[in-house]
C-alpha positions in Angstrom: 95.3 71.9 95.2 95.0 72.9 98.8 91.9 74.9 98.0 90.3 71.8 96.3 91.0 69.7 99.4 89.4 72.3 101.7 86.4 72.5 99.4 86.0 68.8 99.7 86.4 68.9 103.4 83.8 71.7 103.6 81.4 69.4 101.7 82.0 66.5 104.1 81.4 68.8 107.1 78.2 70.0 105.6 77.2 66.4 104.9 76.9 65.5 108.6 73.2 64.6 108.7 72.3 66.0 112.1 68.6 65.5 111.9 68.9 61.9 110.7 71.4 61.0 113.3 69.5 62.6 116.2 66.2 61.0 115.2 67.8 57.6 114.8 69.9 57.8 118.0 67.3 59.2 120.4 63.9 58.3 118.8 64.8 55.1 116.8 63.2 56.6 113.7 64.4 58.2 110.5 63.2 61.9 110.4 62.8 61.6 106.7 59.9 59.1 107.1 57.9 61.7 109.0 56.4 65.2 108.5 57.6 66.7 105.3 60.2 64.0 104.8 63.0 66.6 105.0 66.2 66.0 107.0 66.5 69.6 108.3 65.8 71.7 111.3 62.3 72.7 110.2 61.0 69.2 110.0 62.8 68.3 113.3 60.9 71.2 115.0 57.7 69.8 113.4 58.2 66.2 114.3 60.4 66.1 117.4 59.5 69.5 119.0 61.3 72.7 119.8 64.0 71.2 122.0 65.5 68.8 119.4 64.7 71.3 116.6 66.9 73.8 118.4 69.7 71.3 118.8 69.6 70.3 115.2 69.5 73.9 114.0 72.4 74.9 116.2 74.6 72.1 115.0 73.7 72.8 111.3 74.6 76.4 111.8 77.9 75.4 113.4 78.6 73.2 110.3 78.4 76.3 108.1 80.6 78.3 110.5 83.3 75.7 110.7 83.3 74.8 107.0 83.4 78.5 105.9 86.3 79.2 108.4 88.6 76.5 106.9 90.3 79.3 105.0 92.4 79.9 108.1 94.4 76.7 107.2 95.8 78.7 104.2 97.8 81.6 105.7 98.0 83.6 102.5 94.2 84.2 102.6 94.7 86.2 105.9 96.1 89.2 104.1 93.9 89.4 101.0 90.4 90.3 101.8 89.0 90.0 98.3 90.4 86.5 97.8 89.4 85.5 101.3 85.8 86.5 100.9 85.5 84.7 97.6 87.1 81.5 99.0 84.8 81.7 102.0 81.8 81.8 99.8 83.1 78.8 97.9 83.7 76.9 101.2 80.2 77.9 102.5 78.4 76.8 99.4 80.2 73.5 99.4 79.0 72.9 102.9 75.4 73.9 102.0 75.6 71.4 99.0 76.7 68.8 101.5 73.8 69.5 103.7 71.3 69.2 100.8 73.0 66.2 99.4 74.8 64.5 102.3 77.2 61.6 101.4 76.6 60.2 104.9 72.9 59.9 104.4 72.2 58.6 100.9 72.3 62.2 99.4 68.9 63.0 101.0 69.3 66.0 103.3 67.7 69.3 104.3 67.2 72.6 102.6 70.4 74.2 103.8 69.0 77.3 105.5 70.7 76.8 108.9 74.0 76.0 107.2 73.7 79.1 105.0 73.2 81.1 108.2 76.4 79.6 109.6 78.1 80.6 106.4 76.8 84.2 106.9 78.0 84.2 110.5 81.5 83.4 109.4 81.6 85.9 106.6 79.5 88.8 107.9 78.5 88.3 111.6 76.5 91.6 111.9 74.3 90.7 108.9 73.9 87.2 110.3 72.8 88.6 113.6 70.2 90.8 111.9 68.9 87.8 110.0 68.7 85.8 113.2 66.7 88.6 114.7 64.2 88.5 111.8 64.0 84.7 112.1 63.3 84.8 115.9 60.8 87.6 115.6 58.7 85.9 112.8 59.0 82.6 114.7 57.7 84.2 117.9 54.8 85.9 116.1 53.8 83.0 113.8 55.4 79.8 115.1 56.1 78.9 111.4 59.7 77.8 111.1 59.4 77.7 107.3 58.1 81.3 107.1 60.8 82.4 109.5 63.4 80.8 107.3 62.0 82.3 104.1 61.9 85.9 105.5 65.3 85.5 107.1 66.7 84.5 103.7 65.1 87.4 101.9 66.2 89.8 104.6 69.8 88.5 104.1 69.6 89.8 100.5 68.1 93.1 101.7 70.7 93.7 104.3 73.6 92.9 102.0 72.4 94.9 99.0 70.7 97.9 100.5 71.3 98.4 104.3 75.0 97.4 104.6 75.7 98.0 100.9 78.3 95.3 100.6 80.8 96.2 97.8 82.0 92.7 97.0 80.3 91.7 93.7 80.4 87.9 94.3 78.9 88.4 97.8 76.1 90.5 96.4 75.3 87.8 93.8 75.4 85.2 96.5 72.9 87.2 98.6 70.5 87.2 95.7 71.0 83.5 95.1 70.3 82.8 98.8 67.0 84.6 98.6 65.9 82.8 95.5 67.1 79.4 96.7 65.2 79.8 100.0 62.0 80.7 98.2 62.4 77.9 95.6 63.1 75.2 98.2 60.2 76.3 100.3 57.5 76.3 97.6 55.5 73.5 99.2 55.7 75.3 102.6 54.5 78.5 101.0 51.6 76.7 99.4 50.6 75.2 102.8 50.9 78.6 104.5 48.5 80.1 102.0 46.1 77.2 102.4 46.4 77.4 106.2 47.7 73.8 106.5 51.3 74.5 107.5 52.3 73.1 110.9 53.2 75.4 113.7 55.9 74.4 116.2 54.7 73.8 119.8 57.1 75.8 121.9 58.6 73.7 124.7 56.2 70.8 124.1 57.0 67.3 122.9 55.6 66.1 119.6 54.0 62.8 119.0 55.9 61.7 116.0 53.3 59.2 115.0 50.8 62.0 114.4 53.3 63.7 112.2 53.8 60.7 109.9 53.1 61.2 106.2 
């Protein structure tokens, strides 16, 4: 019963619609009416610029960290690594589900990549750090947030399965699911990248949101 309550709490934490609240509070718009129509960090970078995109991404990552770490409220998970890892995966996935379908924002959220990263930070910090490195490197070289997210998600699977050779079966399955989910949720971005129409983020410059309207 306690586990169920924490799973629900993780969903509610993941449901905090950071991009929507930031866009409404500071810009008097709904981020979902601009750019790709997505309520995530990538679209925030595209519409509101790198400053606010970084703020939204950081908070969305933190959502994943906090939700996945809720296991500490149940002391018996502190001594059982196998059960703890499995429960953390469940908590993290619940937060990601909340980010994608947020109860606080009409169930129209983001793609969950930043919250997935937060989940990875809580479970496997070293792997998460490597994925952040991939993300930042690709972002620096290409300025495509979407491509950076895709490659970071795929690299997460590579790190878990081959480089760090994680033994926990559920975590290995989860890593494969992450890679597939990131690719599937970014199909439109991939199409735009191949066509040369994907937007690049303007580092340290403000965006004119009116030009980013659909």
